Backbone bond lengths (Angstrom), bond angles and torsions (degrees), N, CA, C in turn:
res aa  C-N    CA-C-N  psi(-1)  N-CA   C-N-CA  omega(-1)  CA-C   N-CA-C  phi
1 X - - - 1.458 - - 1.520 110.79 -
2 X 1.345 113.86 -42.72 1.458 119.39 179.60 1.539 109.85 -64.23
3 X 1.373 116.46 -37.74 1.457 120.56 179.98 1.532 111.29 -65.24
4 X 1.333 115.46 -39.57 1.472 119.87 179.96 1.523 110.09 -63.70
5 X 1.335 116.97 -43.16 1.475 121.38 179.86 1.528 110.47 -62.06
6 X 1.352 115.72 -39.45 1.465 120.42 -179.65 1.524 111.01 -65.87
7 X 1.338 115.72 -40.62 1.456 119.68 179.24 1.531 111.57 -64.36
8 X 1.322 116.03 -38.23 1.471 120.91 178.91 1.525 110.12 -63.71
9 X 1.332 117.16 -42.73 1.464 121.61 179.72 1.531 111.38 -63.70
10 X 1.340 116.08 -41.25 1.472 120.39 178.53 1.517 110.61 -63.20
11 X 1.338 117.56 -42.20 1.454 122.03 179.99 1.525 111.10 -62.60
12 X 1.351 114.86 -43.70 1.476 119.66 179.61 1.529 110.43 -62.69
13 X 1.347 117.63 -41.30 1.461 123.08 -178.73 1.537 111.31 -64.16
14 X 1.333 116.27 -42.64 1.469 121.13 179.91 1.526 111.94 -64.99
15 X 1.338 114.57 -40.74 1.467 119.48 178.47 1.521 110.54 -62.15
16 X 1.337 116.59 -40.96 1.461 121.96 179.79 1.529 111.58 -63.47
17 X 1.335 116.18 -44.09 1.462 121.36 179.94 1.525 110.90 -63.62
18 X 1.342 116.33 -41.83 1.458 121.60 -179.33 1.522 111.59 -62.82
19 X 1.335 115.62 -44.18 1.465 120.07 -179.53 1.519 111.01 -65.66
20 X 1.325 117.01 -39.90 1.462 121.81 -179.88 1.517 111.15 -63.65
21 X 1.355 117.54 -40.31 1.464 122.37 -179.48 1.523 110.84 -65.28
22 X 1.367 116.78 -40.64 1.453 120.43 -179.04 1.529 110.81 -64.18
23 X 1.363 116.10 -36.36 1.457 119.56 -178.82 1.527 111.57 -74.09
24 X 1.314 118.03 -34.66 1.459 121.78 -175.89 1.525 112.74 -86.81
25 X 1.342 118.12 -13.93 1.457 121.62 -177.24 1.532 109.70 -127.94
26 X 1.374 117.65 69.22 1.468 120.06 -176.62 1.519 111.59 -69.06
27 X 1.321 115.44 155.40 1.455 120.68 177.95 1.532 109.71 -71.02
28 X 1.345 117.07 144.67 1.469 119.18 -179.93 1.523 111.24 -66.03
29 X 1.354 114.88 149.64 1.461 120.57 178.63 1.519 109.07 -66.49
30 X 1.327 118.38 121.42 1.470 119.89 -177.42 1.528 113.35 -67.87
31 X 1.338 118.76 -18.58 1.465 121.90 -179.95 1.527 109.83 -129.39
32 X 1.335 117.84 76.35 1.467 120.05 179.86 1.522 111.16 -66.77
33 X 1.334 117.41 154.88 1.457 121.86 179.16 1.523 109.77 -64.96
34 X 1.337 117.72 138.74 1.471 120.16 178.99 1.523 110.38 -66.83
35 X 1.343 117.71 150.59 1.462 119.60 179.18 1.525 110.66 -64.74
36 X 1.320 117.26 147.39 1.455 122.34 179.84 1.525 108.85 -78.27
37 X 1.348 116.88 126.54 1.461 121.12 -178.98 1.519 110.08 -67.85
38 X 1.326 116.42 138.88 1.454 121.52 178.55 1.524 109.27 -84.60
39 X 1.328 116.79 125.90 1.450 121.36 -179.80 1.524 109.62 -84.61
40 X 1.320 116.12 135.45 1.456 120.77 179.22 1.528 109.72 -76.80
41 X 1.327 116.57 134.27 1.464 121.60 -176.06 1.526 111.49 -65.51
42 X 1.341 117.86 -40.14 1.471 120.49 179.86 1.521 111.15 -66.18
43 X 1.328 116.25 -42.40 1.462 120.24 178.70 1.530 110.38 -64.82
44 X 1.322 116.32 -42.78 1.460 120.80 -178.59 1.523 111.50 -63.67
45 X 1.326 116.89 -39.64 1.466 120.60 179.47 1.525 110.75 -63.09
46 X 1.337 116.37 -42.73 1.458 119.87 177.92 1.522 110.62 -63.34
47 X 1.320 116.92 -46.14 1.466 121.85 -179.17 1.524 110.73 -57.71
48 X 1.324 116.44 -42.44 1.463 121.02 -179.69 1.534 110.84 -67.79
49 X 1.330 117.68 -45.76 1.464 120.60 -177.89 1.521 112.15 -68.84
50 X 1.340 116.10 -34.26 1.470 120.19 178.92 1.527 112.09 -83.30
51 X 1.340 115.34 -5.46 1.464 121.32 179.94 1.534 111.63 56.82
52 X 1.331 114.54 45.90 1.465 120.80 176.85 1.524 108.46 -83.02
53 X 1.333 117.47 121.79 1.465 121.50 -178.90 1.523 112.76 -112.00
54 X 1.321 117.08 -19.19 1.457 121.21 -178.06 1.533 110.25 -69.17
55 X 1.331 116.94 129.74 1.464 122.28 -176.59 1.527 112.12 -62.09
56 X 1.320 117.51 -41.86 1.468 121.43 -179.44 1.531 110.08 -63.93
57 X 1.314 116.87 -42.97 1.460 120.78 179.95 1.530 111.18 -66.68
58 X 1.315 116.87 -39.91 1.465 120.37 176.88 1.521 111.02 -59.68
59 X 1.327 116.04 -45.62 1.463 120.35 -178.80 1.521 110.66 -66.24
60 X 1.334 117.53 -36.18 1.461 121.12 179.74 1.528 111.01 -63.19
61 X 1.330 116.71 -41.16 1.468 120.79 178.12 1.517 110.45 -67.55
62 X 1.329 117.12 -43.55 1.465 120.65 178.24 1.531 110.41 -58.54
63 X 1.324 116.43 -45.39 1.470 120.65 -179.45 1.522 111.39 -65.48
64 X 1.329 116.38 -40.58 1.461 120.90 -179.30 1.527 110.68 -60.61
65 X 1.316 116.63 -48.82 1.465 120.65 -178.64 1.527 110.62 -64.62
66 X 1.329 116.50 -44.18 1.465 119.97 -178.88 1.530 111.27 -60.89
67 X 1.329 116.44 -44.38 1.464 119.72 -177.85 1.528 111.57 -68.43
68 X 1.328 117.44 -36.00 1.460 120.23 176.37 1.524 110.87 -65.44
69 X 1.316 116.53 -39.40 1.462 120.44 179.08 1.526 110.97 -71.96
70 X 1.321 117.10 -42.04 1.470 120.41 -179.80 1.529 111.50 -63.27
71 X 1.321 117.33 -28.56 1.464 121.36 -178.67 1.535 112.37 -93.92
72 X 1.346 116.16 5.26 1.472 122.28 179.45 1.532 112.31 64.33
73 X 1.328 116.98 28.97 1.461 120.77 178.47 1.525 112.93 -101.93
74 X 1.308 117.67 -21.81 1.465 122.23 -175.56 1.527 112.16 -51.55
75 X 1.310 117.13 -46.20 1.467 121.64 -176.49 1.525 112.37 -70.59
76 X 1.319 117.73 -11.62 1.462 121.80 -179.21 1.532 112.46 -75.21
77 X 1.325 117.16 -19.40 1.460 119.90 -170.00 1.525 113.27 -102.75
78 X 1.329 113.89 141.91 1.461 121.81 171.27 1.517 109.50 -94.02
79 X 1.323 115.56 -37.23 1.470 120.83 -179.91 1.520 110.07 -141.82
80 X 1.334 114.87 137.08 1.464 122.55 174.71 1.527 107.08 -133.10
81 X 1.315 116.24 125.91 1.465 121.09 179.68 1.528 108.99 -114.66
82 X 1.340 117.69 103.40 1.474 121.11 -177.52 1.530 113.63 -77.26
83 X 1.347 118.07 -13.56 1.464 122.87 -179.05 1.526 110.96 47.61
84 X 1.318 114.81 63.77 1.459 121.24 -175.64 1.529 109.91 -125.66
85 X 1.303 116.90 152.20 1.459 121.46 174.64 1.507 115.02 104.01
86 X 1.336 117.19 -23.21 1.461 120.03 174.51 1.513 116.31 77.36
87 X 1.337 118.46 12.21 1.464 120.98 177.70 1.521 109.44 -129.46
88 X 1.328 115.78 161.30 1.459 119.54 177.34 1.520 110.51 -62.78
89 X 1.336 116.17 -36.79 1.458 120.70 -178.05 1.522 113.14 -67.44
90 X 1.321 117.41 -33.97 1.466 120.44 -177.83 1.524 112.51 -87.99
91 X 1.339 117.05 -34.89 1.469 119.93 -175.90 1.526 112.94 -79.82
92 X 1.320 117.43 -16.48 1.473 118.88 -176.31 1.526 113.32 -81.69
93 X 1.337 118.31 -13.81 1.460 120.13 -171.61 1.527 113.52 -82.32
94 X 1.329 113.70 147.72 1.459 124.06 178.56 1.528 108.78 -89.31
95 X 1.309 118.00 121.73 1.461 122.49 -178.98 1.529 111.86 -59.80
96 X 1.323 117.86 -32.53 1.462 121.16 -178.89 1.529 112.48 -73.82
97 X 1.324 116.95 -28.44 1.468 122.31 -179.65 1.522 107.65 -152.07
98 X 1.339 117.84 85.47 1.466 121.15 -170.49 1.531 116.15 -80.73
99 X 1.325 116.78 31.25 1.459 119.68 173.73 1.527 108.93 -80.24
100 X 1.313 116.76 148.21 1.461 122.00 -178.89 1.529 109.27 -87.09
101 X 1.353 114.58 65.40 1.463 120.79 -176.10 1.530 109.74 -139.63
102 X 1.336 116.34 149.06 1.462 120.24 175.19 1.519 110.69 -59.16
103 X 1.332 116.43 -40.27 1.467 120.66 -177.36 1.524 112.42 -67.92
104 X 1.326 116.99 -16.45 1.469 121.53 175.28 1.530 110.46 -92.22
105 X 1.330 116.25 4.12 1.473 122.98 178.68 1.525 112.41 62.40
106 X 1.332 115.77 35.76 1.457 117.07 171.80 1.517 108.39 -77.42
107 X 1.320 116.17 153.51 1.457 121.50 -174.12 1.527 112.00 -77.41
108 X 1.329 114.86 143.84 1.456 121.41 168.91 1.526 106.72 -115.48
109 X 1.334 117.05 118.20 1.458 121.31 -177.55 1.536 110.92 -83.24
110 X 1.320 114.86 139.13 1.463 121.77 175.95 1.523 108.32 -121.52
111 X 1.332 115.94 149.41 1.455 119.84 -179.31 1.510 111.63 74.40
112 X 1.330 115.32 -141.15 1.463 121.20 -177.76 1.524 111.40 -131.66
113 X 1.316 117.34 66.76 1.465 118.73 176.66 1.525 110.36 -64.29
114 X 1.326 116.38 149.96 1.459 121.45 -179.55 1.528 108.24 -92.80
115 X 1.328 115.57 109.06 1.466 121.55 -175.55 1.522 109.37 -100.97
116 X 1.326 116.29 124.64 1.459 121.54 -177.73 1.525 109.64 -138.60
117 X 1.332 116.27 175.17 1.460 120.65 178.38 1.514 112.10 -66.25
118 X 1.325 116.11 -18.96 1.468 121.34 -178.10 1.524 113.19 -91.25
119 X 1.330 117.86 -12.84 1.452 121.00 -178.81 1.513 111.26 146.62
120 X 1.338 116.19 -157.53 1.464 121.43 -178.02 1.525 109.20 -130.48
121 X 1.323 115.66 130.12 1.465 122.48 178.32 1.527 109.08 -106.91
122 X 1.336 115.88 135.73 1.456 121.89 178.77 1.533 107.78 -115.00
123 X 1.346 117.66 91.51 1.469 120.81 -168.20 1.530 116.38 -77.81
124 X 1.350 119.25 -21.16 1.467 120.17 -178.15 1.525 109.91 -134.36
125 X 1.328 115.89 172.94 1.462 120.34 179.38 1.531 112.22 -69.08
126 X 1.315 117.32 -12.39 1.467 120.87 177.78 1.522 111.81 -88.83
127 X 1.338 116.54 -7.07 1.466 121.46 -175.72 1.530 109.47 -109.92
128 X 1.323 115.65 117.23 1.461 119.53 -179.96 1.525 110.13 -164.16
129 X 1.324 115.56 171.46 1.466 121.92 178.16 1.524 108.72 -121.44
130 X 1.314 116.11 126.24 1.464 122.60 177.77 1.525 108.45 -90.52
131 X 1.341 116.94 122.56 1.468 121.04 -179.10 1.532 112.52 -83.39
132 X 1.331 116.75 -15.01 1.477 122.87 -174.62 1.525 112.11 64.98
133 X 1.322 116.41 13.97 1.457 121.40 179.39 1.534 107.69 -107.49
134 X 1.333 115.70 107.03 1.457 121.61 -175.87 1.526 111.01 -81.05
135 X 1.334 116.02 143.69 1.461 118.22 -179.03 1.533 111.80 -64.25
136 X 1.335 117.27 -21.70 1.462 120.62 178.77 1.521 112.78 -68.03
137 X 1.342 117.04 -14.33 1.475 120.35 176.29 1.522 111.28 -91.53
138 X 1.329 116.68 -5.35 1.458 121.58 -179.65 1.538 109.44 -92.90
139 X 1.311 117.21 147.85 1.462 121.64 175.99 1.523 107.76 -80.91
140 X 1.325 116.53 121.93 1.467 120.80 -170.44 1.531 113.82 -57.50
141 X 1.334 117.30 -30.26 1.467 119.69 -178.48 1.529 112.51 -112.37
142 X 1.329 115.49 26.23 1.471 119.98 177.70 1.521 109.80 -158.32
143 X 1.315 116.47 69.99 1.464 119.33 179.42 1.519 110.49 -157.40
144 X 1.319 115.82 161.34 1.467 121.48 178.63 1.519 110.08 -155.64
145 X 1.325 115.65 149.39 1.462 122.02 173.61 1.519 108.26 -127.76
146 X 1.337 116.29 155.53 1.465 119.56 179.05 1.519 110.86 -143.34
147 X 1.334 115.17 156.43 1.463 122.35 -177.84 1.520 107.52 -147.85
148 X 1.343 116.68 121.32 1.466 120.54 176.43 1.521 108.83 -98.76
149 X 1.330 115.61 113.45 1.458 121.94 -179.61 1.523 110.58 -94.39
150 X 1.337 116.06 134.54 1.461 121.27 174.83 1.532 110.83 -102.88
151 X 1.323 116.70 -0.29 1.462 120.77 -173.40 1.518 112.01 -106.30
152 X 1.316 115.24 129.49 1.463 120.60 173.80 1.523 108.02 -94.12
153 X 1.330 115.55 100.45 1.461 118.68 171.58 1.525 109.39 -157.11
154 X 1.303 116.38 142.32 1.462 121.81 179.24 1.521 108.26 -102.31
155 X 1.335 114.03 67.18 1.458 121.81 177.09 1.523 108.25 -103.91
156 X 1.318 116.90 126.48 1.460 120.33 178.66 1.524 109.69 -69.01
157 X 1.317 116.28 127.12 1.456 120.08 179.38 1.508 110.89 168.37
158 X 1.323 115.95 162.06 1.465 121.08 -177.91 1.522 110.84 -92.20
159 X 1.321 114.90 142.34 1.462 121.50 -176.46 1.529 112.82 -104.63
160 X 1.336 116.60 -22.53 1.464 119.68 -174.52 1.527 108.46 -166.67
161 X 1.308 117.46 146.98 1.455 118.62 174.64 1.509 114.59 149.89
162 X 1.341 115.15 -168.89 1.464 121.62 -175.17 1.530 112.82 -102.58
163 X 1.344 117.13 -55.98 1.460 119.00 -174.06 1.521 111.20 -153.09
164 X 1.340 115.34 147.31 1.461 120.89 172.97 1.533 109.65 -107.62
165 X 1.328 115.63 13.86 1.449 120.55 -176.47 1.530 112.91 -124.32
166 X 1.342 116.32 -41.70 1.453 120.61 -175.91 1.533 111.88 -102.54
167 X 1.318 116.37 128.31 1.466 121.48 176.76 1.534 109.15 -66.56
168 X 1.334 117.48 146.15 1.471 128.71 6.78 1.529 113.75 -90.67
169 X 1.334 118.43 20.80 1.466 125.21 171.46 1.540 112.89 73.34
170 X 1.315 117.50 -60.24 1.471 121.97 178.65 1.527 111.37 52.01
171 X 1.332 114.64 64.97 1.456 120.88 -174.97 1.532 110.60 -135.56
172 X 1.325 113.92 148.23 1.463 121.51 -178.25 1.523 109.93 -117.42
173 X 1.319 115.99 124.96 1.455 120.81 171.11 1.528 108.39 -122.07
174 X 1.314 115.70 132.28 1.462 120.64 178.57 1.530 110.02 -79.04
175 X 1.340 115.80 -36.91 1.466 120.59 178.93 1.522 108.47 -142.92
176 X 1.337 115.96 134.19 1.465 120.64 176.62 1.520 108.41 -158.16
177 X 1.315 116.64 130.18 1.467 120.79 -176.20 1.524 113.39 -77.95
178 X 1.339 117.39 -24.97 1.468 118.63 -174.19 1.523 114.43 -130.91
179 X 1.315 117.94 -6.26 1.449 120.44 -178.33 1.524 108.71 -136.07
180 X 1.322 116.76 -176.81 1.459 118.41 -177.41 1.504 112.95 -151.99
181 X 1.319 114.83 179.98 1.457 121.14 176.38 1.523 108.44 -70.26
182 X 1.319 116.47 128.29 1.459 121.70 177.87 1.522 107.74 -117.20
183 X 1.319 115.81 130.87 1.458 119.03 -172.69 1.518 110.95 -143.64
184 X 1.307 115.85 120.83 1.462 123.85 176.67 1.530 113.09 42.02
185 X 1.350 113.00 55.52 1.450 119.81 169.79 1.505 116.75 100.59
186 X 1.333 118.44 -7.41 1.458 119.38 -174.68 1.529 112.00 -136.83
187 X 1.335 115.07 138.87 1.458 120.88 170.88 1.532 106.65 -81.86
188 X 1.319 116.82 121.74 1.463 120.24 -173.24 1.526 112.11 -90.05
189 X 1.320 116.90 9.81 1.456 119.47 177.51 1.516 111.47 109.65
190 X 1.308 115.60 159.69 1.459 121.64 -178.92 1.523 110.19 -93.08
191 X 1.335 117.61 110.75 1.469 119.47 -178.39 1.529 111.46 -83.65
192 X 1.312 116.20 129.29 1.467 121.05 175.36 1.530 109.13 -134.04
193 X 1.332 117.86 60.73 1.464 120.00 -178.04 1.524 112.02 -71.42
194 X 1.309 115.99 150.66 1.468 119.36 175.08 1.521 110.46 -75.09
195 X 1.341 117.19 -26.91 1.457 122.30 179.62 1.527 109.48 -110.83
196 X 1.321 117.20 118.10 1.466 121.21 179.40 1.523 111.98 -106.82
197 X 1.328 116.99 14.93 1.463 121.83 178.65 1.530 109.11 -100.18
198 X 1.331 116.48 134.16 1.462 119.98 176.41 1.510 112.66 127.85
199 X 1.330 115.66 -166.13 1.459 121.94 -175.97 1.531 110.72 -97.32
200 X 1.329 114.79 124.67 1.457 121.91 178.01 1.525 108.22 -114.88
201 X 1.332 115.99 126.00 1.459 122.48 -175.00 1.518 109.87 -120.24
202 X 1.331 116.45 132.44 1.457 123.15 175.74 1.519 107.09 -118.00
203 X 1.342 116.93 120.33 1.465 120.67 -172.20 1.523 112.25 -130.34
204 X 1.332 114.75 144.54 1.462 122.13 176.37 1.527 108.71 -125.73
205 X 1.323 116.13 122.71 1.461 121.38 175.59 1.532 108.96 -127.44
206 X 1.316 117.23 -176.52 1.466 121.34 -171.80 1.520 114.09 -55.21
207 X 1.332 117.96 -35.36 1.469 119.56 -176.33 1.525 113.85 -135.62
208 X 1.335 116.54 20.10 1.461 117.52 -179.97 1.530 111.39 -158.57
209 X 1.320 115.84 141.06 1.459 123.11 169.79 1.517 106.92 -122.32
210 X 1.322 117.04 134.74 1.463 117.80 -179.86 1.527 111.61 -149.98
211 X 1.320 113.58 156.85 1.461 123.06 174.06 1.515 107.21 -117.53
212 X 1.325 117.08 128.57 1.465 119.67 177.85 1.516 110.24 -122.18
213 X 1.319 115.26 148.59 1.458 122.57 178.39 1.518 108.09 -123.00
214 X 1.317 116.26 116.20 1.463 121.81 179.27 1.526 112.42 52.39
215 X 1.340 114.19 44.73 1.454 120.59 174.21 1.511 115.58 84.76
216 X 1.328 117.59 0.27 1.464 121.27 -179.10 1.528 109.25 -117.41
217 X 1.336 116.81 126.13 1.459 120.99 179.77 1.531 109.71 -69.41
218 X 1.332 115.60 126.06 1.465 120.64 -178.70 1.514 112.07 -108.13
219 X 1.316 117.99 -34.27 1.456 122.50 -179.85 1.526 108.58 -138.70
220 X 1.328 117.93 140.40 1.460 119.34 179.32 1.523 111.08 -158.17
221 X 1.342 114.37 162.28 1.452 122.20 172.83 1.521 108.00 -138.00
222 X 1.312 116.23 122.36 1.455 121.07 175.41 1.525 108.03 -84.15
223 X 1.303 116.31 84.83 1.457 121.20 -175.43 1.518 110.37 -155.95
224 X 1.308 116.64 165.19 1.456 121.33 177.61 1.525 109.23 -84.55
225 X 1.326 119.21 125.55 1.467 120.55 179.37 1.530 111.66 -65.34
226 X 1.322 115.30 164.70 1.463 121.66 -176.90 1.520 110.96 -93.03
227 X 1.314 115.47 136.01 1.475 121.19 179.08 1.524 109.08 -83.21
228 X 1.325 114.62 75.61 1.457 121.02 -178.25 1.523 109.10 -150.70
229 X 1.341 116.68 150.13 1.464 120.79 -174.68 1.528 111.02 -135.89
230 X 1.327 116.48 156.38 1.464 120.81 177.19 1.529 111.04 -81.79
231 X 1.339 116.16 -29.22 1.454 120.15 -175.28 1.521 113.01 82.86
232 X 1.347 116.59 9.49 1.461 122.02 178.93 1.530 110.26 -104.22
233 X 1.338 117.15 158.14 1.466 119.50 175.52 1.524 111.12 -76.80
234 X 1.310 115.88 155.05 1.463 120.98 174.95 1.534 108.35 -74.83
235 X 1.325 116.07 127.78 1.464 122.11 179.06 1.520 109.78 -110.47
236 X 1.310 116.00 150.93 1.463 122.07 175.24 1.525 108.20 -112.62
237 X 1.332 116.14 128.29 1.457 121.07 -178.79 1.509 114.01 98.01
238 X 1.339 117.08 -14.64 1.465 122.15 -178.11 1.512 107.59 -167.30
239 X 1.332 118.30 172.39 1.459 122.79 166.45 1.519 107.56 -141.56
240 X 1.325 117.14 153.89 1.460 121.70 -175.12 1.530 111.12 -51.07
241 X 1.346 115.14 134.22 1.471 123.47 173.77 1.523 114.80 71.51
242 X 1.311 118.96 1.63 1.461 120.24 177.82 1.527 109.93 -70.63
243 X 1.329 116.07 136.85 1.454 120.34 -177.98 1.521 112.71 -85.72
244 X 1.346 117.06 -13.04 1.465 119.62 -178.50 1.522 110.40 -147.07
245 X 1.315 115.12 148.35 1.461 121.43 177.39 1.529 109.63 -116.53
246 X 1.314 116.17 159.74 1.459 120.62 -175.06 1.512 115.92 -75.46
247 X 1.341 117.07 -19.65 1.470 121.41 -179.42 1.526 111.10 55.03
248 X 1.352 115.19 43.28 1.459 120.53 179.51 1.534 108.28 -117.68
249 X 1.336 116.38 121.71 1.463 121.28 -176.71 1.529 110.72 -60.51
250 X 1.327 115.68 130.39 1.463 121.14 -178.17 1.529 109.96 -96.72
251 X 1.339 115.90 127.06 1.460 120.85 -179.77 1.526 112.17 -116.68
252 X 1.334 116.65 1.85 1.472 122.38 176.90 1.517 106.99 -175.23
253 X 1.329 115.53 141.88 1.460 119.69 174.97 1.523 108.23 -151.97
254 X 1.334 115.86 153.57 1.458 119.13 -179.40 1.519 110.97 -149.87
255 X 1.336 115.48 156.70 1.459 123.65 175.45 1.519 106.78 -138.85
256 X 1.316 116.53 132.89 1.460 117.61 -179.79 1.513 112.68 -176.60
257 X 1.307 116.17 -152.94 1.459 122.44 -178.54 1.531 110.73 -74.90
258 X 1.332 114.36 164.36 1.458 119.99 -179.31 1.517 112.47 -62.17
259 X 1.323 115.33 146.44 1.457 122.06 -179.98 1.525 109.85 -115.15
260 X 1.306 116.49 146.69 1.457 120.33 169.29 1.526 107.71 -78.61
261 X 1.317 116.49 168.38 1.460 119.37 178.46 1.532 110.93 -63.10
262 X 1.320 116.79 -35.90 1.465 120.26 177.62 1.521 111.21 -66.84
263 X 1.330 116.70 -40.82 1.470 120.15 178.92 1.526 110.55 -66.52
264 X 1.332 117.06 -36.85 1.467 120.10 177.17 1.525 110.42 -63.13
265 X 1.332 117.01 -37.67 1.465 121.22 177.54 1.525 110.54 -67.72
266 X 1.324 116.76 -39.95 1.470 120.79 177.87 1.521 110.42 -64.11
267 X 1.330 116.04 -43.16 1.463 120.23 178.32 1.521 110.45 -60.53
268 X 1.316 116.97 -42.08 1.465 119.84 178.12 1.528 111.22 -58.33
269 X 1.326 117.26 -46.05 1.470 120.72 -179.25 1.524 111.22 -61.50
270 X 1.324 116.69 -40.29 1.465 121.14 -179.58 1.526 110.59 -66.91
271 X 1.320 116.34 -46.13 1.469 119.94 -178.06 1.528 110.89 -68.84
272 X 1.333 117.15 -35.38 1.469 120.03 176.57 1.528 110.54 -62.46
273 X 1.326 117.19 -40.95 1.470 121.04 177.60 1.522 110.69 -65.92
274 X 1.326 115.45 -36.65 1.472 120.17 177.10 1.526 110.20 -61.05
275 X 1.313 117.08 -45.32 1.466 120.86 178.99 1.530 110.80 -65.23
276 X 1.329 116.92 -40.06 1.467 121.10 178.29 1.521 110.85 -63.15
277 X 1.344 116.04 -39.88 1.461 120.04 178.98 1.512 112.79 -61.57
278 X 1.335 115.50 -30.04 1.466 121.25 178.71 1.530 112.39 -91.98
279 X 1.343 114.92 -0.54 1.471 121.36 -179.42 1.523 111.03 56.29
280 X 1.310 115.20 46.64 1.464 118.62 178.31 1.531 110.75 -134.89
């Protein structure tokens, strides 16, 4: 009888211990909450100033800034124009400094550019965007400009630059039948690509000037650039005194320090992803 009572007590004790362990050691949640994404302060400031409310567009800007920073390219730029939002107020702002001021290099539109959700088209020589960034503030052997074209057309004309009259010109043409991009003292060749869609980069460094299309160098000169300036501001969609424009819709543009050929290829990949994110 005493043995039976002892066995009952042991059974009760074991049951108690088992229940206590189950309560104190719960099973892990099979579907934990995903981590909260950290918003970039520079991207957020631009989004707020440009009054971007669309979720897809917000995410595209966040991704663009993050990828530029992760690739160590962010600090290379003085001005970045994402051409997002579909309004004059949103497309004119500089991602690097989104204040609505000339000194922040925000764009001033002239003429009647066609502003859309996909970018900005400058159809005539009277239509262009003034960046307020003069080439005289750029280091002649350490600078680069870029232009992302969404338009497939082989029309001879300039897409970006300072002047077609005063040396060293500092102008970018994506396609031209008889002339070419001229940069800090040198004509880099006459580009006649079959594909005029994508990112075109013109760069000047200590011993090389080159033009790349979608990450591939198409024209270059292994030479020291010239320490000379036009004294004009960099324009998008046209350049001073040019008789023809490229009529290619711009969906991204930048001005900053010189890029290596590898960095130009990296920039192309980042900007291409940015365009894909916006489905344009």
